[in-house]
C-alpha positions as CSV (number, residue, x, y, z in Angstrom):
1,M,-106.0,181.7,-60.7
2,T,-106.3,182.7,-57.1
3,L,-103.9,182.1,-54.3
4,V,-105.1,180.0,-51.4
5,S,-104.3,180.7,-47.8
6,P,-103.3,178.0,-45.4
7,S,-105.3,177.3,-42.2
8,D,-105.0,179.6,-39.2
9,E,-103.0,176.8,-37.5
10,V,-100.3,177.0,-40.2
11,V,-100.2,180.8,-40.1
12,D,-100.1,181.0,-36.3
13,A,-97.3,178.4,-36.2
14,L,-95.3,180.3,-38.7
15,L,-95.8,183.6,-36.9
16,E,-94.8,182.0,-33.6
17,G,-91.7,180.5,-35.2
18,D,-93.0,177.0,-34.6
19,S,-91.7,175.1,-37.6
20,K,-92.8,171.7,-36.4
21,G,-96.3,172.9,-35.7
22,A,-96.5,174.4,-39.2
23,L,-95.2,171.2,-40.8
24,K,-97.8,169.1,-38.8
25,A,-100.6,171.4,-39.9
26,L,-99.4,171.3,-43.5
27,A,-99.4,167.5,-43.5
28,S,-103.1,167.7,-42.5
29,L,-103.8,170.1,-45.4
30,D,-102.0,167.7,-47.8
31,L,-104.7,165.2,-46.9
32,S,-107.7,167.5,-46.7
33,A,-106.9,169.8,-49.7
34,P,-104.5,168.0,-52.0
35,E,-105.7,170.2,-54.9
36,H,-103.6,173.0,-53.3
37,S,-100.4,171.1,-53.0
38,D,-98.5,173.8,-54.8
39,A,-99.3,176.3,-52.1
40,W,-98.6,173.7,-49.3
41,T,-95.2,173.1,-51.0
42,V,-94.2,176.7,-50.7
43,Y,-95.4,177.0,-47.1
44,R,-93.6,173.8,-46.3
45,A,-90.3,175.2,-47.6
46,E,-90.9,178.3,-45.6
47,A,-91.5,176.3,-42.4
48,L,-88.4,174.2,-43.0
49,A,-86.3,177.3,-43.5
50,L,-87.8,178.8,-40.4
51,G,-86.7,175.7,-38.5
52,G,-83.1,176.0,-39.9
53,D,-83.4,173.1,-42.4
54,L,-82.2,175.1,-45.4
55,D,-81.3,172.0,-47.4
56,G,-84.8,170.5,-46.8
57,A,-86.4,173.8,-47.8
58,A,-84.4,174.0,-51.0
59,A,-85.2,170.3,-51.7
60,A,-88.9,171.0,-51.2
61,L,-88.8,173.6,-54.0
62,T,-86.6,171.6,-56.4
63,G,-88.7,170.9,-59.5
64,F,-91.5,173.1,-58.4
65,E,-92.1,174.6,-61.8
66,E,-92.0,171.2,-63.5
67,S,-94.4,169.8,-61.0
68,F,-96.8,172.8,-61.0
69,P,-96.3,174.4,-64.5
70,T,-99.4,176.6,-64.2
71,S,-99.2,177.5,-60.5
72,A,-100.0,181.0,-59.3
73,W,-97.3,180.2,-56.7
74,T,-94.4,180.1,-59.1
75,S,-93.1,183.6,-58.3
76,K,-93.3,183.0,-54.6
77,A,-91.5,179.7,-55.0
78,R,-88.7,181.4,-57.0
79,F,-88.4,184.1,-54.4
80,E,-88.2,181.5,-51.6
81,R,-85.5,179.5,-53.5
82,A,-83.5,182.7,-54.0
83,E,-83.8,183.6,-50.3
84,I,-82.8,180.1,-49.2
85,A,-79.8,180.2,-51.6
86,R,-78.8,183.6,-50.1
87,R,-79.0,182.2,-46.6
88,Q,-76.9,179.3,-47.6
89,G,-74.3,181.7,-49.1
90,N,-74.9,180.5,-52.6
91,H,-75.2,183.8,-54.4
92,A,-74.9,182.3,-57.8
93,A,-78.2,180.3,-57.6
């Protein structure tokens, strides 16, 4: 399995701290490349966290491993979940 990169629009928005722009671009990728929805889910969680919506970011990753059991993005999703929990002050998660 190979990891897919998002569009330049997503990357640029994330690098610029533009959570809304990243989410909008990811919505387009959901439609144009649904076969990579596991990757878009991880990037969506990152964009939500960047925008300060930690609960939304955590919710986006809830059930990731059940939804995408063979995903190459599992390790990144686990890391993102742990980072979100840390930012929320939930060190037991």
